[in-house]
N, C-alpha and C positions, 0 to 999 in steps of 0.2 A: 436722098440722106437730110433727114430732118435735125438739126440743131436746138438746143433748148437745156431748160434751167430747172432745178428744186424751186417750187414757189415763182410767185413775180412780185410782191410789194418791195422788197428793196432791194431789186436790183436798177438802180439809182444810173448804172452807168450807160443803162441803156436812153436814158432820157436824162441829163444832166441837170434841167428844169425844173424837175418834180423830184419831191422828198421823197414820197408813193408811188409807187406805178398802180396803175388798176388792172385789170386781165385783160381791159381794152385796150389801155397803154400797150400792156406787154405784147402782146397780140397783134400789134402794127410793126412789131420789129425780128419778132421769131415765130416760126411755124408749130411750137411743141414745147409743153411744160409739162413736170412731176409734180405731182400734189401728193403732201403724207399727211394732209389734217384729217383725211379717214382712217388713218392709221390710229390716231387716236379717239376718233368719236363718230360714227356714221352723224351723216348728214340726213336733212330731210331732202326727198325729191325736188324739190321746190328752187333748193339751192343749185342740186347740178345742172338743175334745166336752165338756171341763171346763168352758169360759166357756159353754156351750150351757146347759147343765146349769144352771148354776149364776145363770142370768137365766127370768125369767118368757115366758111365750108371747109375749106382746106386742113381744119386745124387738128390736133393730136395733143393726148391727154394721154401720160401716164401716171395710174394712181396705185398707188402703195395700199392694199389691200390692210385691213383691220388686225393692229395687233394678238388678238385673241386666233384671227386666221394662220397667224404663223407662227402660232405657238409661245408668243413673246408674255402673253398673258393666260390665267388659265376663264374659258367665255360666263364658269360661273360668277365670276369678279362683278357682270356686266349684264346677264341675260338667264332668263327664268329658262330657255335651256340649248340647246346648241344649235336647234332647226330654227329658233328664235333669229341668232347670231346671223346664220346664212340668210335669212326670210328676207332680213331687214338690210344686210348688205346688200343682195340683190337689186330688191324691188330699189334702193338708192339710188341704186347706179344703173339703171335701165333706160334713163330717157339716157345717157350720152351712147351706150351699144348702140338702141337704135337711129343715134343723130351719126352714126358712123364716124366720130372722134374718137372714142376708146383707144387709142394704141394697141394698150394693153394692162391688168391688170400685175402689178409688181410684187411679186412673192418673197420678201427680204427676211429669208430664217436666221434665225440667232445664230450664234455660233455652236450651242450645243446639237444642232440639226447636222447630225452626220450620217455618212450612207451606210445607213441599216436598213436590214430587210421592213422594219418597224416604219421607218421617214420612206421606205419608196412603195408599202403599200400606203403610209397618207397622202402621198401625191396622186397615188391616185384613184385615190377615193376625190381629193379637190376638183380632177381632171371632171371625175362622174356631176360632182358638186355642178361645177361653171359649164357644165360641155360642150359646145363650142366658142366658148370666150377666149379672146386671145389672153395666155398666161405667161408669163416671164420670172424664171425662179432664179433670184442670187442665192447662191449656196456661199456659208460665211465659215465653213470646216472644210479644209484641203483633201479630206479624205473622200472627195466626190472626185476626186482631181488625179489621184493615184494611178500608178501605170498598172497595176493589177485587177483594176474593176472600170477602167476607162472608158475599151469599146464596148461592154456593156452598158455602161450608164449612159453612153449616149445613144446606143440603140431602142433603150427606153425611154430618152427623152424625145427623141424622132420618133418612136412609136405612140408616145403621150400627146403629141406635138404640140411640147412645152419648151420654149426660148430658154437656152442659159445665156443668163445675162451675163456679158462682158465685159471684167471689171478692172480698170488702173489700180492699183492703189500699191501704199507702201509696203514693199515685199521685209517682211519680219516673221520667223521663224514661227509654226506654231499658232497667231496672228492676224494668218493673209490667205488668201488664194490666188492661184499665178494667174497671170492675164490667157484667156483661153481664148482665142479666136475660133471659134467653131459652130457650124451652123446647126443645131439641131433644129428648127422652124424655117423652112424656105420664105413661107408668107412675112417674117418679122424678124427682129434682131436688136434686142437693146444691148446697147454699148454704157456704162457709169464710167463717169472720172470722176475719183474720190481725191485722187491730189498724192504727192510722195514724201511727204513728210514723218518720214522714218517715228521720229523723237515724237509730235504728236499723236500717231495714231495708236501710238502704247500709253496714251497720258492719262491715270487713272485719280488726279488729282480735281477738283469740286469744279474747276473749267475748263473739262477736258472739252466741252463741247466750240469751245474758242483756240483749240491747238487740234482736235484729229481732221480736220480737213483745210487743215492754213499751209495752201500750198499756192506759187505761183508757177503755170508752166511753160518752160521759154520756148523760144519760137523751134530750137531745135526738136524738142519733145514736141511739139507739137508737128512737127514735119514728119516726125516718125510717126505717131500717131496715126496723121492722114493717110501714107500708106496702107496701113493693115483696115484701117477703114473705106479705103478705093477696092482693097482686097474682097471686103466684108460685102460689100453694096453691090460687087458684081453678083454676087451668091442668095442673095433674099430679094421679093416684092419690094420691101422697106425695113428702111434700117434708121434706126432713134436713138439720137447721140444728146446722154446729158450731164452739162457739168455738175458735179457736186463739191467743188473745190471752194466752197466759201465763205470758211470760218473767218477769213480776212476780207471778205467783197470781190475775189478773184474771179469768181467763174466766169458773170459777163465780158471780161473785158477778155477774158481767155475763148469764149465762144464767140464772141464778133471776129478775133484774130483767127483761129480755125476757118471761119466762114472765109474773110478774106483770102489766107493761102490758100484756100480750095476753090476761090473763084466760086463760092455760091451763090446765088439768088434765087428771092423768093418773089413767087409772085402770088396774088389774091389774099393777101396778108389783109390785114382789118386797116381803115385808110387813117391816117394821123391826124390828130387833134390839132387843133389850130388856136395860140394861145395868142389875142393880140395885147395884151400886155405880162 
């Protein structure tokens, strides 16, 4: 079981002696990180190569795909053609795929992406484009989990070898999806923990980012999560768990606490840098 956080620089709980962490610092503490910078803009392959070089052999990356791939924005705003979008993204990510350090591409779709024939066709298309790349889909429309379509949806995701992201988030009617810990790809499962702040989750003010994932998991909640994580771990080759409850900086502390509660120890992390002063 791999535990990690979204990004690396701001999680100074991992090392209070530093104001910001480098990727090398982070990789001395945890074996997994989620990167969202490619969601906003595709990086040069040389940047990806450096990330690969700065981490140990058994380190893993969850990479959120570009916003045009998940239909948050229209590709015409950024690229000459849709073909260019996919070509540049795949070319950028190739060094990570070849290194074996890519845990998965995270396809986090917007709330309007409901369970419809149009969107099912789109998922099939993405699978063809990315061939055998590891894909994990985070749905944000609850129609995907309705009882009437659930069995067919699960069969489809299994057939496409796409993992459904298991999400812990505030349960607000019409604005959230349930905790759905069903394995659709035995090779890999991704769990993302957003916290349970119902008020912050629905906040529409200008500083909503400071409230949406503002949450500190209690030990009781972490112990309950651990039970389901143990069950998932037995059903898959690799289980990755990302704490995304970082509006208030709680993610790192919660991650370390879960690691302690589950008695997880990692081998082969980056060596810690010795500071003389």
